[in-house]
N, C-alpha and C positions, 0 to 999 in steps of 0.2 A: 504494500500500499504506500503510495507516494503522498505525503502530507507536508504541509508547511508546518513551521515550528508551532504556531498558534493553534492550528488544527490538531496537531498531536497532543498538545496540552489540553485542549478542550475535550478531546475524546477520552483521555485519561480521567479527567475530572467527572465526565458523565458515568464512566464505568464505576468509579469509586462511590459516586453519589447514589447510584442504583443499589450498589452492594451494602451501603451503610445505613440508608434511611430506615428500612423496616426494622432491623434489630435495635437501633437507637430509639425509635418510637416505642417499641415494645418495653425496653428497659426503662425509659422515661415514664411510661404509664404505670409500671409496677412501683417505681420510686414515688410517684405522686400519692399512691395509696398509703404509704407509711411515712410520708414527709411530717416532720423533720427528724425522725428517729435515727441518729447517727449510726448506731450499731447495726440496725436492720438495713439501712441504705448501703452501708459498706459491704455487708454480706451480699446484697443484690449485685453490687458492682463486681465483686469477685466472681460471682457466677456469670456476669455479663461478659467477662473475658473469654469464656468458652464459646460465646455466640459471635464473638469478633476476634478470630484467631490471630489477626495481624495487628491488633490494637496494642499499643505500648502502655498507655495509662487511661483509666476511666476515673472520673471525679465529678462531684456536684458542687454547684455554686448557688448562693442565695440570690435574690433579685438585685443586690448590690454588687454582685460578682465577687463576693468573698467566699472562699472554699469552706464548705461545711462538712466535708469528709476528707479522709486521707486519699492519696492516690492509690487506686487499686492497680497492681502490677503483677506480672508473672512471678515475681519474688515475694509477693505478699503485699500488705498495707504499708505505704510509706507515710509515716506519721508526720514528718517534717513539713509536708505540704498542707496540713490542716491549717485553716485560718488565712491562707495566702490570698492576697488581693490581686485578681486578675483583670481588673476593670480597664487597665490601660493596655492590655495585650491586643495587637491588631486582629487576631483571629476571632475576637468577640465582637467586633464593630458591627457586623451584619445582624448578629443576634440581638444585640442591644438596640438596633434600629427596628426590630420587630419580626425578623424572619423566623419562621417556625423551625426550619432546618437550614443550616449553612455549612459550607465546606470552605475553609480558608484557602487563600493562596499559600504556596509553599513558602516557608520561612526557615531561618537558621534557629534551632532551638537554643534556649538560654543556657541550659546546663551541658548537654552533650555536644553542642556546636555542630549539629548535623541537619541537613534539610529534612523538614518535617511538615506535617499537615495536621490541622485540628478540625474535627466535626463538632458542631454544637446543636443540640436539640433543646428547644424551650420546653419548660415543664409548667403546665397550667393547672390551677384548681378547677373543680367542676363549674364554678361561677365564672370562669374565665380569668380570674386574677393570676398574674404571673408569680409563680413560686420561686423560680430560679432556672438553672441551666444544667444540662448534662453535657460534659465535655469528654471528647475522645481523642487522644493524641496518637499520631502515627509516624513512625520513622520511615522515610521514603525507601531506604534500602531493604526494609522488611516487608514492604507490600508485594503482592503477587506481580510477577513480571509480565505485564501486558503491553509494555511500551514497544513502539516501532520508531525507527529512525525517521526524522523529518527530512524533507528535501530542501537543500539550499536554494533559495530563490534565484532564478536566472536573470537578475536585473542589475543594472549598474549601481554600485554603491561608492560614494565618496566620503572619505573620513579625513577630517582635518588633523594635522599633526601637532607637534610641540610648538606652542606659540613663540618660545625663545628662538627656535630655528627659523620660523617664518619671519619674525621681525628683523632677523639679521640677514635675510636672503640676499639683499643687494649689496652686501659688504663681502660677499664671497664669490669665488669663481671656481669652476671645475678644474681639478688637478688631474692630469693625465695619469691613469693607473696602469700597472702592468697588463691588466686585461684589455684596456683600451688599445694598447700597442699590438695586441695579437687577436683582436676581437673577431676578425673574420674566420680565423682558424678555430677559435673557441666555439663560435656559433655553428660552424659546420660540423664540428665534432659533437656538439650537444644535439643537433638535428639527428645525426646518426644514432646516437644513444637512445633517443626518444622513439624514433621510427623503426629501429632494427633490434635494439638491445634491451627493451622492456622497461625503460624509464618512463613512469607515468606522471611524476610530479617533480618539477625542477624549479629551483630558485637561483637566479644569477645575482650575485653581488658585485656590481661593476666597480664600485669605489674600493672595495677591499679585495677584489680579484679572487673570488672563491665562488663555489656553487654547492648547493645542497641538493641531493638527489634521492629519490625513492624509486625502488624497483619493484615490478609486479611479482618477482620471485621471492622477495624478502620485504613485504610492504610495511612491516612494523619497525624497521630500522632505516634511518637515513644515513647517508654517507656524504662527507664533506671533502671536496677536492680543492686544492689550491691551483694557482695559475700553471705551475709546471706540469701537473697532471692534466689540466684541462686543455693544454696545448700539445699534448702528446697523444697521437692516434692510438698508441698502444693501450690506452685506457679502455678502448673497445674490447680488448681481450679479456678484461677483468669482468665483464657483464656478458652473460649468456645470450645467444641469439633468441629472439622472442617475437613471434608474429604479432604484428600490430593489432591491438584488441579490436574486435568487431563491435563491441559496445562502447568505444570511446566516442565522446561527444565532438572532439576536435578531429576533423578528417586528417588523414596522414599527410596529404599534400599541403595542408595549411600550416604545419608545424614550421617549415623553413620560412614562410612568409611572416609568421608571428615573430620569429627570432630576428628577422631582418628589420621588422618595426622597432624591436628593442634597440637595435643598433642605431636607428634613425633618431630615436628619442634620447639616447645617450649623448649624441653629438649635436642635437638640434640647437643648442644655445649654450654660452659659457656660464650663464647664471641659472637658468632653469633647465634641468636635465634629469635624466633617469638615473637613480641610484641603484635600484634593484627591480628585477622583473621576474614574474613567476607564472607558470602555466600548469594546469592539471588537465590531462586529456580526458579524464572520465567525467568530471562535472563541467568541463568546457569553460572554465573561468581563467581569466587572466588577471594577475595582480601587479600593480605598479606602485613604486614609492619614488617620489621625486625629491629634488634638492630642497624644496620648501618643507619636506616631511609630510606633504599631503599624499594619501594613499587612495587608490582606485581599484575596485574589483568589478569586472565586467565580462559578459559573454565574449567568446573569441571572435564571432563574426561582427559584433558591434565594434570591437577594438579595431579590426582590420578596416572598418568603414571610415575611421577617423583619419584626419591628416594632421600634419605638423602645425598648420595654422590653428586648428582646434586646440591642441595641447598648449600652444603659446598664448592662447587667449585673444588671438587676432581675427578670429572668424566670426565674431559677434556673439559667440556663446560663452558660457562661463568657463574660465580656464582651470588649470589643474590645482591651484592653491586656494 
């Protein structure tokens, strides 16, 4: 399933809400019958943990959001939480506003410092008066694994860089690097590595004359090569031959053109120039960081459609910085 980041989050929240609402309503109803008998309430919370197998803590709050029970946990009752004021905790905001059931956004827990969620069910008397709240805390790592990877949006993203670098942009000029001096050889060799030797993600650091490469044969480890290796065709002997992936977003014949555009951007101006360029053939994205420290991420075909006038800001469109 291909989902955007927000769609993936929304789907997870719907799954959790459907799973949690019925048992919390049932536990809250039982607690209402014995309110505010602490001992009986705590016994019901301990039983409630069997109905919510992934729940970390269950607890009850009065209508002022002060805790009237210990925390019920897998290790028993945690007395130190009795009397705790939770009124300022963000996960209570929706419940305090009147929602019968609410599921918080994920947050970093105060004690364990881990991503967590809290579900809150309002408890009301028979006459409708609010008695308090049932809270249930969940550690995200302990929830059932229903997640799916989201899809990176294929649209242009521009990120502003360090303001200190941007403010001093016109007080600096490009210094020729060892990679600049051998750039045609380096780019030809990199094109070969990508199209023939299984490199699927490459980042060229022009100013520091190095490259970081990821191979389809060993995708969890990157390799760093300096200028001497990057200008030596023997480097191809260290990467096995690999057919260009059929599911790559970037066509094989587009790779050399993209790299030539990197070269053009590197030398387009003595003040505004490319510091690093990245491409990933599977998600089809190009990454660029310029001398002003501004960064751009964009689809490969959109990148090839731009010209130097665009990047220099002389085409009437917004420039790179």
